[in-house]
Biopython code that builds the backbone (N, CA, C, O; Angstrom):
import numpy as np
from Bio.PDB.StructureBuilder import StructureBuilder

atoms = [
    (1, "MET", "N", (0.817, -1.176, 0.000)),
    (1, "MET", "CA", (0.000, 0.000, 0.000)),
    (1, "MET", "C", (0.870, 1.253, 0.000)),
    (1, "MET", "O", (0.556, 2.236, -0.672)),
    (2, "ALA", "N", (1.940, 1.214, 0.739)),
    (2, "ALA", "CA", (2.837, 2.360, 0.774)),
    (2, "ALA", "C", (3.480, 2.576, -0.586)),
    (2, "ALA", "O", (3.738, 3.712, -0.981)),
    (3, "THR", "N", (3.737, 1.489, -1.301)),
    (3, "THR", "CA", (4.342, 1.599, -2.623)),
    (3, "THR", "C", (3.367, 2.224, -3.613)),
    (3, "THR", "O", (3.761, 3.054, -4.432)),
    (4, "ALA", "N", (2.105, 1.833, -3.545)),
    (4, "ALA", "CA", (1.097, 2.389, -4.441)),
    (4, "ALA", "C", (0.901, 3.870, -4.170)),
    (4, "ALA", "O", (0.727, 4.670, -5.089)),
    (5, "GLN", "N", (0.931, 4.221, -2.878)),
    (5, "GLN", "CA", (0.752, 5.621, -2.525)),
    (5, "GLN", "C", (1.947, 6.466, -2.971)),
    (5, "GLN", "O", (1.771, 7.586, -3.448)),
    (6, "SER", "N", (3.155, 5.935, -2.816)),
    (6, "SER", "CA", (4.337, 6.686, -3.239)),
    (6, "SER", "C", (4.391, 6.793, -4.761)),
    (6, "SER", "O", (4.857, 7.795, -5.302)),
    (7, "HIS", "N", (3.909, 5.749, -5.451)),
    (7, "HIS", "CA", (3.872, 5.790, -6.918)),
    (7, "HIS", "C", (2.876, 6.851, -7.389)),
    (7, "HIS", "O", (3.138, 7.601, -8.329)),
    (8, "ARG", "N", (1.724, 6.893, -6.707)),
    (8, "ARG", "CA", (0.705, 7.872, -7.068)),
    (8, "ARG", "C", (1.196, 9.290, -6.764)),
    (8, "ARG", "O", (0.982, 10.205, -7.560)),
    (9, "SER", "N", (1.847, 9.472, -5.626)),
    (9, "SER", "CA", (2.352, 10.801, -5.289)),
    (9, "SER", "C", (3.476, 11.212, -6.245)),
    (9, "SER", "O", (3.624, 12.389, -6.572)),
    (10, "GLN", "N", (4.258, 10.238, -6.685)),
    (10, "GLN", "CA", (5.319, 10.531, -7.660)),
    (10, "GLN", "C", (4.703, 10.974, -8.990)),
    (10, "GLN", "O", (5.200, 11.906, -9.622)),
    (11, "SER", "N", (3.632, 10.313, -9.415)),
    (11, "SER", "CA", (2.975, 10.715, -10.658)),
    (11, "SER", "C", (2.280, 12.064, -10.486)),
    (11, "SER", "O", (2.212, 12.857, -11.425)),
    (12, "ASP", "N", (1.759, 12.322, -9.269)),
    (12, "ASP", "CA", (1.162, 13.632, -9.005)),
    (12, "ASP", "C", (2.213, 14.736, -9.077)),
    (12, "ASP", "O", (1.961, 15.813, -9.616)),
    (13, "ILE", "N", (3.383, 14.457, -8.531)),
    (13, "ILE", "CA", (4.469, 15.436, -8.580)),
    (13, "ILE", "C", (4.899, 15.678, -10.022)),
    (13, "ILE", "O", (5.157, 16.816, -10.416)),
    (14, "SER", "N", (4.976, 14.611, -10.805)),
    (14, "SER", "CA", (5.348, 14.759, -12.215)),
    (14, "SER", "C", (4.309, 15.580, -12.967)),
    (14, "SER", "O", (4.654, 16.432, -13.785)),
    (15, "ALA", "N", (3.033, 15.319, -12.687)),
    (15, "ALA", "CA", (1.969, 16.077, -13.338)),
    (15, "ALA", "C", (2.018, 17.542, -12.919)),
    (15, "ALA", "O", (1.801, 18.437, -13.735)),
    (16, "LEU", "N", (2.306, 17.777, -11.645)),
    (16, "LEU", "CA", (2.405, 19.144, -11.154)),
    (16, "LEU", "C", (3.580, 19.879, -11.795)),
    (16, "LEU", "O", (3.458, 21.047, -12.161)),
    (17, "GLU", "N", (4.709, 19.202, -11.929)),
    (17, "GLU", "CA", (5.869, 19.814, -12.579)),
    (17, "GLU", "C", (5.580, 20.130, -14.041)),
    (17, "GLU", "O", (6.012, 21.159, -14.560)),
    (18, "ALA", "N", (4.845, 19.235, -14.704)),
    (18, "ALA", "CA", (4.470, 19.491, -16.098)),
    (18, "ALA", "C", (3.542, 20.697, -16.190)),
    (18, "ALA", "O", (3.647, 21.498, -17.119)),
    (19, "SER", "N", (2.633, 20.827, -15.226)),
    (19, "SER", "CA", (1.730, 21.979, -15.214)),
    (19, "SER", "C", (2.494, 23.276, -14.981)),
    (19, "SER", "O", (2.195, 24.301, -15.592)),
    (20, "VAL", "N", (3.476, 23.222, -14.100)),
    (20, "VAL", "CA", (4.294, 24.404, -13.826)),
    (20, "VAL", "C", (5.068, 24.807, -15.079)),
    (20, "VAL", "O", (5.137, 25.988, -15.419)),
    (21, "ALA", "N", (5.644, 23.827, -15.760)),
    (21, "ALA", "CA", (6.396, 24.122, -16.983)),
    (21, "ALA", "C", (5.484, 24.715, -18.049)),
    (21, "ALA", "O", (5.872, 25.637, -18.768)),
    (22, "SER", "N", (4.275, 24.184, -18.147)),
    (22, "SER", "CA", (3.322, 24.703, -19.123)),
    (22, "SER", "C", (2.906, 26.133, -18.775)),
    (22, "SER", "O", (2.777, 26.980, -19.660)),
    (23, "ALA", "N", (2.699, 26.393, -17.499)),
    (23, "ALA", "CA", (2.316, 27.744, -17.075)),
    (23, "ALA", "C", (3.438, 28.737, -17.334)),
    (23, "ALA", "O", (3.185, 29.863, -17.760)),
    (24, "ARG", "N", (4.664, 28.333, -17.081)),
    (24, "ARG", "CA", (5.794, 29.228, -17.346)),
    (24, "ARG", "C", (5.917, 29.520, -18.836)),
    (24, "ARG", "O", (6.222, 30.646, -19.229)),
    (25, "ALA", "N", (5.681, 28.515, -19.655)),
    (25, "ALA", "CA", (5.764, 28.721, -21.102)),
    (25, "ALA", "C", (4.679, 29.682, -21.573)),
    (25, "ALA", "O", (4.874, 30.418, -22.540)),
    (26, "GLY", "N", (3.548, 29.674, -20.895)),
    (26, "GLY", "CA", (2.469, 30.586, -21.255)),
    (26, "GLY", "C", (2.820, 32.037, -21.002)),
    (26, "GLY", "O", (2.327, 32.924, -21.700)),
    (27, "PHE", "N", (3.663, 32.294, -20.014)),
    (27, "PHE", "CA", (4.069, 33.655, -19.702)),
    (27, "PHE", "C", (5.301, 34.093, -20.480)),
    (27, "PHE", "O", (5.665, 35.268, -20.449)),
    (28, "ALA", "N", (5.936, 33.180, -21.166)),
    (28, "ALA", "CA", (7.157, 33.514, -21.898)),
    (28, "ALA", "C", (6.810, 34.374, -23.110)),
    (28, "ALA", "O", (5.759, 34.207, -23.727)),
    (29, "CYS", "N", (7.693, 35.274, -23.429)),
    (29, "CYS", "CA", (7.503, 36.153, -24.576)),
    (29, "CYS", "C", (8.516, 35.770, -25.646)),
    (29, "CYS", "O", (9.680, 35.499, -25.348)),
    (30, "MET", "N", (8.066, 35.753, -26.882)),
    (30, "MET", "CA", (8.977, 35.365, -27.952)),
    (30, "MET", "C", (9.891, 36.511, -28.380)),
    (30, "MET", "O", (10.790, 36.309, -29.197)),
    (31, "PHE", "N", (9.674, 37.702, -27.845)),
    (31, "PHE", "CA", (10.501, 38.855, -28.174)),
    (31, "PHE", "C", (11.339, 39.221, -26.961)),
    (31, "PHE", "O", (10.835, 39.267, -25.839)),
    (32, "SER", "N", (12.620, 39.481, -27.192)),
    (32, "SER", "CA", (13.487, 39.817, -26.063)),
    (32, "SER", "C", (13.470, 41.307, -25.744)),
    (32, "SER", "O", (13.800, 41.706, -24.627)),
    (33, "THR", "N", (13.089, 42.131, -26.716)),
    (33, "THR", "CA", (13.006, 43.572, -26.467)),
    (33, "THR", "C", (11.723, 44.119, -27.081)),
    (33, "THR", "O", (11.078, 43.468, -27.903)),
    (34, "SER", "N", (11.377, 45.309, -26.669)),
    (34, "SER", "CA", (10.184, 45.936, -27.231)),
    (34, "SER", "C", (10.406, 46.325, -28.691)),
    (34, "SER", "O", (9.454, 46.381, -29.468)),
    (35, "ASP", "N", (11.659, 46.595, -29.068)),
    (35, "ASP", "CA", (11.953, 46.919, -30.471)),
    (35, "ASP", "C", (11.644, 45.745, -31.386)),
    (35, "ASP", "O", (11.092, 45.926, -32.471)),
    (36, "GLU", "N", (12.000, 44.536, -30.946)),
    (36, "GLU", "CA", (11.694, 43.347, -31.746)),
    (36, "GLU", "C", (10.186, 43.184, -31.899)),
    (36, "GLU", "O", (9.696, 42.855, -32.979)),
    (37, "TYR", "N", (9.457, 43.414, -30.819)),
    (37, "TYR", "CA", (7.999, 43.306, -30.866)),
    (37, "TYR", "C", (7.409, 44.327, -31.834)),
    (37, "TYR", "O", (6.559, 43.989, -32.657)),
    (38, "GLU", "N", (7.859, 45.567, -31.734)),
    (38, "GLU", "CA", (7.325, 46.613, -32.600)),
    (38, "GLU", "C", (7.666, 46.360, -34.063)),
    (38, "GLU", "O", (6.834, 46.600, -34.939)),
    (39, "ASN", "N", (8.879, 45.878, -34.344)),
    (39, "ASN", "CA", (9.252, 45.553, -35.728)),
    (39, "ASN", "C", (8.386, 44.437, -36.277)),
    (39, "ASN", "O", (7.953, 44.497, -37.428)),
    (40, "ALA", "N", (8.129, 43.421, -35.469)),
    (40, "ALA", "CA", (7.277, 42.318, -35.916)),
    (40, "ALA", "C", (5.845, 42.792, -36.117)),
    (40, "ALA", "O", (5.179, 42.373, -37.064)),
    (41, "LEU", "N", (5.368, 43.659, -35.236)),
    (41, "LEU", "CA", (4.014, 44.186, -35.359)),
    (41, "LEU", "C", (3.862, 45.025, -36.627)),
    (41, "LEU", "O", (2.869, 44.901, -37.343)),
    (42, "ILE", "N", (4.840, 45.870, -36.898)),
    (42, "ILE", "CA", (4.794, 46.698, -38.104)),
    (42, "ILE", "C", (4.881, 45.835, -39.353)),
    (42, "ILE", "O", (4.184, 46.092, -40.334)),
    (43, "ALA", "N", (5.738, 44.803, -39.325)),
    (43, "ALA", "CA", (5.846, 43.902, -40.482)),
    (43, "ALA", "C", (4.529, 43.176, -40.730)),
    (43, "ALA", "O", (4.122, 42.997, -41.878)),
    (44, "ALA", "N", (3.872, 42.761, -39.664)),
    (44, "ALA", "CA", (2.580, 42.077, -39.824)),
    (44, "ALA", "C", (1.528, 43.028, -40.378)),
    (44, "ALA", "O", (0.721, 42.641, -41.223)),
    (45, "ARG", "N", (1.534, 44.254, -39.910)),
    (45, "ARG", "CA", (0.560, 45.230, -40.409)),
    (45, "ARG", "C", (0.842, 45.608, -41.857)),
    (45, "ARG", "O", (-0.087, 45.826, -42.635)),
    (46, "ARG", "N", (2.117, 45.686, -42.222)),
    (46, "ARG", "CA", (2.449, 45.954, -43.629)),
    (46, "ARG", "C", (1.984, 44.811, -44.512)),
    (46, "ARG", "O", (1.496, 45.036, -45.620)),
    (47, "ALA", "N", (2.135, 43.584, -44.026)),
    (47, "ALA", "CA", (1.681, 42.424, -44.796)),
    (47, "ALA", "C", (0.168, 42.462, -44.983)),
    (47, "ALA", "O", (-0.341, 41.992, -46.000)),
    (48, "GLU", "N", (-0.552, 43.017, -44.016)),
    (48, "GLU", "CA", (-2.002, 43.166, -44.144)),
    (48, "GLU", "C", (-2.374, 44.298, -45.097)),
    (48, "GLU", "O", (-3.498, 44.346, -45.596)),
    (49, "GLY", "N", (-1.444, 45.201, -45.348)),
    (49, "GLY", "CA", (-1.711, 46.323, -46.234)),
    (49, "GLY", "C", (-2.197, 47.566, -45.516)),
    (49, "GLY", "O", (-2.755, 48.460, -46.153)),
    (50, "ARG", "N", (-2.001, 47.649, -44.216)),
    (50, "ARG", "CA", (-2.483, 48.811, -43.464)),
    (50, "ARG", "C", (-1.708, 50.084, -43.771)),
    (50, "ARG", "O", (-2.278, 51.174, -43.734)),
    (51, "TYR", "N", (-0.417, 49.966, -44.074)),
    (51, "TYR", "CA", (0.410, 51.145, -44.271)),
    (51, "TYR", "C", (0.593, 51.490, -45.743)),
    (51, "TYR", "O", (1.436, 52.323, -46.077)),
    (52, "GLY", "N", (-0.161, 50.882, -46.610)),
    (52, "GLY", "CA", (-0.030, 51.149, -48.033)),
    (52, "GLY", "C", (-0.526, 52.540, -48.383)),
    (52, "GLY", "O", (-1.522, 53.011, -47.833)),
    (53, "SER", "N", (0.165, 53.186, -49.289)),
    (53, "SER", "CA", (-0.232, 54.520, -49.722)),
    (53, "SER", "C", (-1.432, 54.406, -50.648)),
    (53, "SER", "O", (-1.476, 53.536, -51.517)),
    (54, "ALA", "N", (-2.391, 55.277, -50.460)),
    (54, "ALA", "CA", (-3.586, 55.254, -51.294)),
    (54, "ALA", "C", (-3.281, 55.761, -52.704)),
    (54, "ALA", "O", (-3.933, 55.365, -53.670)),
    (55, "PHE", "N", (-2.291, 56.633, -52.808)),
    (55, "PHE", "CA", (-1.962, 57.201, -54.113)),
    (55, "PHE", "C", (-0.469, 57.476, -54.150)),
    (55, "PHE", "O", (0.098, 57.974, -53.178)),
    (56, "ASP", "N", (0.166, 57.155, -55.265)),
    (56, "ASP", "CA", (1.600, 57.382, -55.417)),
    (56, "ASP", "C", (1.817, 58.764, -56.030)),
    (56, "ASP", "O", (1.498, 58.991, -57.196)),
    (57, "TRP", "N", (2.361, 59.681, -55.237)),
    (57, "TRP", "CA", (2.539, 61.059, -55.660)),
    (57, "TRP", "C", (3.822, 61.300, -56.434)),
    (57, "TRP", "O", (3.976, 62.372, -57.018)),
    (58, "GLN", "N", (4.737, 60.366, -56.466)),
    (58, "GLN", "CA", (6.022, 60.588, -57.123)),
    (58, "GLN", "C", (5.876, 60.865, -58.628)),
    (58, "GLN", "O", (6.488, 61.815, -59.116)),
    (59, "PRO", "N", (5.100, 60.086, -59.377)),
    (59, "PRO", "CA", (4.950, 60.413, -60.810)),
    (59, "PRO", "C", (4.271, 61.770, -61.042)),
    (59, "PRO", "O", (4.592, 62.466, -62.005)),
    (60, "VAL", "N", (3.346, 62.141, -60.173)),
    (60, "VAL", "CA", (2.678, 63.435, -60.312)),
    (60, "VAL", "C", (3.682, 64.569, -60.092)),
    (60, "VAL", "O", (3.690, 65.548, -60.839)),
    (61, "ALA", "N", (4.519, 64.438, -59.078)),
    (61, "ALA", "CA", (5.541, 65.455, -58.807)),
    (61, "ALA", "C", (6.541, 65.533, -59.956)),
    (61, "ALA", "O", (6.950, 66.626, -60.347)),
    (62, "LEU", "N", (6.935, 64.393, -60.494)),
    (62, "LEU", "CA", (7.861, 64.376, -61.623)),
    (62, "LEU", "C", (7.244, 65.058, -62.843)),
    (62, "LEU", "O", (7.906, 65.846, -63.519)),
    (63, "GLY", "N", (5.991, 64.757, -63.118)),
    (63, "GLY", "CA", (5.309, 65.401, -64.241)),
    (63, "GLY", "C", (5.174, 66.901, -64.048)),
    (63, "GLY", "O", (5.353, 67.670, -64.993)),
    (64, "GLY", "N", (4.858, 67.325, -62.825)),
    (64, "GLY", "CA", (4.741, 68.755, -62.530)),
    (64, "GLY", "C", (6.061, 69.475, -62.702)),
    (64, "GLY", "O", (6.104, 70.560, -63.281)),
    (65, "CYS", "N", (7.137, 68.890, -62.210)),
    (65, "CYS", "CA", (8.462, 69.503, -62.376)),
    (65, "CYS", "C", (8.853, 69.571, -63.846)),
    (65, "CYS", "O", (9.451, 70.551, -64.289)),
    (66, "THR", "N", (8.519, 68.544, -64.589)),
    (66, "THR", "CA", (8.820, 68.529, -66.025)),
    (66, "THR", "C", (8.070, 69.648, -66.743)),
    (66, "THR", "O", (8.640, 70.335, -67.591)),
    (67, "LEU", "N", (6.800, 69.831, -66.409)),
    (67, "LEU", "CA", (6.017, 70.901, -67.032)),
    (67, "LEU", "C", (6.557, 72.283, -66.669)),
    (67, "LEU", "O", (6.614, 73.169, -67.522)),
    (68, "VAL", "N", (6.950, 72.472, -65.417)),
    (68, "VAL", "CA", (7.519, 73.759, -65.001)),
    (68, "VAL", "C", (8.816, 74.019, -65.751)),
    (68, "VAL", "O", (9.028, 75.125, -66.248)),
    (69, "LEU", "N", (9.676, 73.031, -65.840)),
    (69, "LEU", "CA", (10.946, 73.181, -66.553)),
    (69, "LEU", "C", (10.707, 73.450, -68.034)),
    (69, "LEU", "O", (11.378, 74.293, -68.629)),
    (70, "LEU", "N", (9.762, 72.745, -68.626)),
    (70, "LEU", "CA", (9.423, 72.965, -70.030)),
    (70, "LEU", "C", (8.875, 74.378, -70.237)),
    (70, "LEU", "O", (9.203, 75.032, -71.227)),
    (71, "GLY", "N", (8.053, 74.845, -69.320)),
    (71, "GLY", "CA", (7.520, 76.210, -69.409)),
    (71, "GLY", "C", (8.615, 77.251, -69.310)),
    (71, "GLY", "O", (8.585, 78.250, -70.029)),
    (72, "ILE", "N", (9.575, 77.037, -68.439)),
    (72, "ILE", "CA", (10.700, 77.974, -68.308)),
    (72, "ILE", "C", (11.532, 77.977, -69.582)),
    (72, "ILE", "O", (11.928, 79.039, -70.063)),
    (73, "LEU", "N", (11.798, 76.802, -70.130)),
    (73, "LEU", "CA", (12.595, 76.716, -71.357)),
    (73, "LEU", "C", (11.892, 77.382, -72.530)),
    (73, "LEU", "O", (12.538, 78.070, -73.319)),
    (74, "VAL", "N", (10.597, 77.197, -72.660)),
    (74, "VAL", "CA", (9.847, 77.800, -73.761)),
    (74, "VAL", "C", (9.782, 79.321, -73.588)),
    (74, "VAL", "O", (9.852, 80.056, -74.573)),
    (75, "THR", "N", (9.653, 79.787, -72.374)),
    (75, "THR", "CA", (9.543, 81.223, -72.119)),
    (75, "THR", "C", (10.840, 81.962, -72.430)),
    (75, "THR", "O", (10.810, 83.033, -73.036)),
    (76, "PHE", "N", (11.964, 81.412, -72.029)),
    (76, "PHE", "CA", (13.232, 82.130, -72.165)),
    (76, "PHE", "C", (14.029, 81.755, -73.409)),
    (76, "PHE", "O", (14.984, 82.459, -73.738)),
    (77, "PHE", "N", (13.696, 80.723, -74.088)),
    (77, "PHE", "CA", (14.483, 80.343, -75.276)),
    (77, "PHE", "C", (13.627, 80.308, -76.480)),
    (77, "PHE", "O", (14.110, 80.010, -77.572)),
]
sb = StructureBuilder()
sb.init_structure("model")
sb.init_model(0)
sb.init_chain("A")
sb.init_seg("    ")
for serial, (resi, resn, name, xyz) in enumerate(atoms, 1):
    if name == "N":
        sb.init_residue(resn, " ", resi, " ")
    sb.init_atom(name, np.array(xyz, "f"), 0.0, 1.0, " ", f" {name:<3s}", serial, name[0])
structure = sb.get_structure()
């Protein structure tokens, strides 16, 4: 009877240790710094398309500068 009880208590201790390990893993963070977390968060949001520009202004600015330069050249030459 003492052997059965010690075997059961040993299995209870093992189960308790497994529960403790599982609980500790639940509190563990996969990021070591807040910078890593923020970089991962921004990368995930970019993948979702949250930071995408609604309109690309670079070609418009290039066209505007070209027209201004062309106007200056036509006016003075």
